[in-house]
N, C-alpha and C positions, 0 to 999 in steps of 0.2 A: 504493499499500500503506500509506504514512503517512498518507493522507488517510483511508482506511478506519479506522485506528487512532485518529485524531483524532476522526472522528465517533462511534465506539464510545465513546470516554472522554467525550465531551460528553454523550451520552445518559445514561451511567452517573452523572455528576455530578450532573445534574438530578434522577434517581431518588434519589441518596444525600441530596441536599437535602430532597427531600420526606419520606424516611424518617426523616432527622435530627430535623425538625420534629415528626413524629408521635411518635418515642420519647421526646422531651424533654417533649412535652405530656402523654403517658402517666405519665411520672415526676412531672410537677408535680401532676396530679390524684391520684396514690397519696399523695404526701406531704400534699396538702391533706386527704384522707380521714383520714388517721393524726393530723394535727394536730387534727381535730376529735374523733376516737375517743380518742386518747391525748394530750391536750395537754401534760400534764406532762412526757411524754418528748419528743415531737416539737418542742416549742417551746424545747427546751434544746440549747445547742450540742454537750453531752455524747454525744448519740446520734449526731450526725454524726462525731464524733471516733472514737466506736466502729465506724462503718461504714469509716472510713479504716484502721481497725487490723485489721479481718477481711475486707472485700472484696477487697483486693489478691491474696490468696492464690488465688481464682477468676479475678479479673479477669486476672491476668498469664499463666494457662494459656488463657484465652479469648481472649486477643489473639492467641496462635499458633494456636488452633483457627479462628479467623476465616479465617486465610490458607488452612489446609488446607480448609475448606468452600467458600471462594470458588474454590479450585482444583478442585472437584468431588469432593473426597475426604472422608473422615471419619476421625477418630482416637479410639478409645476406651481407648488404652494409657496415657494421660497420668496416670491415677490410679495406674497400675503404676508409672510412672516417680516419681511423688511418694513412694511407699512405698520403691521401690530407692534412688533418689538422695538421699532423706533419710536412709536407713540409712547410705549411703556417707558423707556429711557427718558424721553424728553419731558414727559409729564411728572415723572418722579423727581427729576432734577429740578424742575420748576416748583414743585409744592413742598420739596423736602431740601433742596439744596445739598443733597448727599449724592455725589457721583458715584460712589462705590455701590451703594444701595441701587441706584438706577441700572447701573451696568449689570449687577448680579440678576435684578428682577428681569432685565431685558433677555440675558441669556437664558434664564430658567423658562422665560415664556416660550422662547425657540425650541428649547428642549421639549417641552410638553407638547407643542404642536406637532413635533416629529414624532413623539411617542404616540399622540393620538392617531396620526397617519398611519404608523406602522401596525397599530392594533387593527385598525379597519383593514388594512392591507393582508396582514398576516394571520389574524385570527377570524376575520369575518369572510375574507376572500374577495372582497372588492378589488378590481384590478387598480393599479397604482395610478395610471393616467386619470381615471375617473375620480378617485379618492381626492388626489391632490388637486385636480381642477376644481373641484367642489370646495375643498378647504381654503383654497387660494381666495375664492369670493367671500367665504365666511369670516375670515380673519381680517382681511381688507374691509369688508363691510361693518364688521364690529369696531374697527378703528375709527371709522367714519362716523359711526353712531356715537361713540365716546367722546369724539373731538367735536361733533356737530359739524364737521366738514370745514373746521377751522385750522389754520396753522399755528404752530407753536415755536416761539421765538427763544433760543437758549443762548443769546448773544454774549452774555456776561461770562459764559464759561471759558471764553477766550483767556480769561484772567487766571484760570487755574493750571496747577501743574498736570493734573488729569488730561487736559485739552493738549498739552505740549508732549505728553508721553504718547499719545495716541495719534494725533494728526499735526504735530508741530512740525517745524522745518529745522533740521540739524545743520548748524552753520548758516541758518537762515536760507538754505537751498533745498536740502535733500528731505523729502516728505517721509516723516515717521511711519505713515500708514503702509509705505512700501517695504519697510523692515517687517512690519507684521505680517504682511502678505507673504513675503519670501521666507520668513520664519516658520509659518504654518505650513507652507509649501515643502519645505525640508523635513519637518516632523511627519507631514502626512505621507510625503514620499517614502520615508523609512517605514512607516506603518505599512504601506501597501505593498512594498516590496520585501520587507524583512520580517515582518510581524505576522503571527498566526491569524490575527483578524484580517489583514489584508489578503493573506492566502484563501481563507473562507469565502471572502468576499468575490475572488476571482473564481473559485471552483463553483460558487453559487450561480454566477452568471453563465458559466461555460455549460454546466449541466446540474441542474437542481436536484434531480432524483439521485444522480451519482454522487453529489455532495453529501446528500442526506444519508446515502449508504456508507459513505466513507467517515461518517461521524461529525459531520458539520451540523450544528444546531441552526437550521434554516430561520426559523422564526426569530430566535434570539439576534441572528446576524441581520436580519431585515430590520428589526427594532433599532439596532445600533447604527446602521448607514443612515436611517431617516432622523434619528436623533442627532447624528453629526451634523447633517445639512441643515436641520433646524437651529442649532447652536451657531453654526457658521453664517447662516442667513441674519441671526439676531446680532451678531458681532459686526457684520458688515453694515447693517442698519444703524449701529451706534457710531461706527466710524463715519459713515455718511451724514448722520445728524450733527457730529462734531465738525465736519468740514465745512458744511453749510451753515453751522451755528442755528440749526432750527429742523422743524419737522414739518412735513406737508402731506396731506392725504394721498397724494399721487406719486409719492417718491419710488415706489416698487416696480410698477409694471413696465417701465421703460428698460428694466434690466433683463427682462425674460429673454428675449432673443440674443443679446449680446453674451449673456452667461451659457445659454444652450450652445450657442455658435462656437464659444471658446473651447467647450469640452470636445465637441466633434471635429472642429478643425485641429485640434490638438492631437487626435488619433485615436481617441476612444471609440470602440466599436458600438455601433448602434444596437448590435445583437447581444451585447454584454460579454463578460468574461475577459475582456482584453481593454487596457488603457494605461495612460501613464500621467503622473502628477506634473512630470516635466512638459510633456506635450500640452497638457492644459495650460500651463504658465505661459508658454510661448503662444498658445492659441488665443489667450486673453490680450496679449500685447499686439497680436497680429490685428485683432478687431479694434483695439484702440489705435493702432496706427493707420487702419484704413479710415477710421472716423476722422482723425485729425488731417491725415494726407489729403483727402478728398476736398476738405475746406481750404486748407492751405495752397493747394493747386489751383484755386479759383473756380472749382466745379460747384454747382448749386448743391447745398446740404442735402436735398431730397434724394440724391443718388445714394447716399450712405447705406440705407436699408437695402437697396436694390444690390449694391456690390456685397455686402456682408452676406445677404441670402445667397448670392451666386458662388461665393467662396465656400458658404456652409455645404450647399448642394454638392459642389464638386469634391470637397473633402470626404462627404458620406459616400458618394459613388466610387471614389478611389479605395477607401477602405473597405467597401463591400466587394470590389474587384479583388483586392488583395486577400480576403478572407475565402472568396470562391476558389482562387487559384491555389491558395494553401490546402483546401479541403479536397 
């Protein structure tokens, strides 16, 4: 049994290396194109600092979504988590002035949402796409009801050490949220590739029944991956609220496409069982670069979603082709 697992992991590592090289090459080509079409912007370090201040919000959620998709599931509720958990953080900070309490409550709310999703999926048997689509509306709607559709300002939080620790600028230049995003990526990359939990997630997505026969606790693993993305969605909402020094009722939905795109562009298989944290990181920066590059090149902003959609579909088609050839 251990031999089978080792063989499976060896195959995955080879495939991961190939996809990693491919996604890095794509990113280099995209940056090269924008250096030609918008040299004033893309030959300056400022644009890359801008990426590090904006990309982490989608990247952090994409890290959790990578685990979910590798496990053979899908989560569409993370944008609802952003809205609800962001509201919890901002409201508690305004009412108590306690940043630690607000952060803890926000993360706990994300975990609870993830656990509730997983119970409906694992215990009741409702498909994850239906479950999370429904809960996305529930939690975003609840935040609207509680806030009465009004934005919340937390502008005075700029004066706190808490603000500097999470979204400050090191040396007045380097965004702290970039460090948080990369730190989480390193930890989760280790977990996915070196920890039993990551191994179970890959086996679950590859063949659920075989994983069950090999001793993987399927329901527990599903609960863990949905709890993970719930917590990461909440953490991302905290960072976004801090960066914008406020919360607004529509702050989540705009991140749905770019977060999903980052995962699939990064090489995670739509069929489950395969994926890399490194690919997701590069995928998130590809999406961020496309967004900035189109605007900097003088092209109308409404081309952004079209181009991201085309890149996403191309990535999924290529991954599908790779899987079919391997099988």
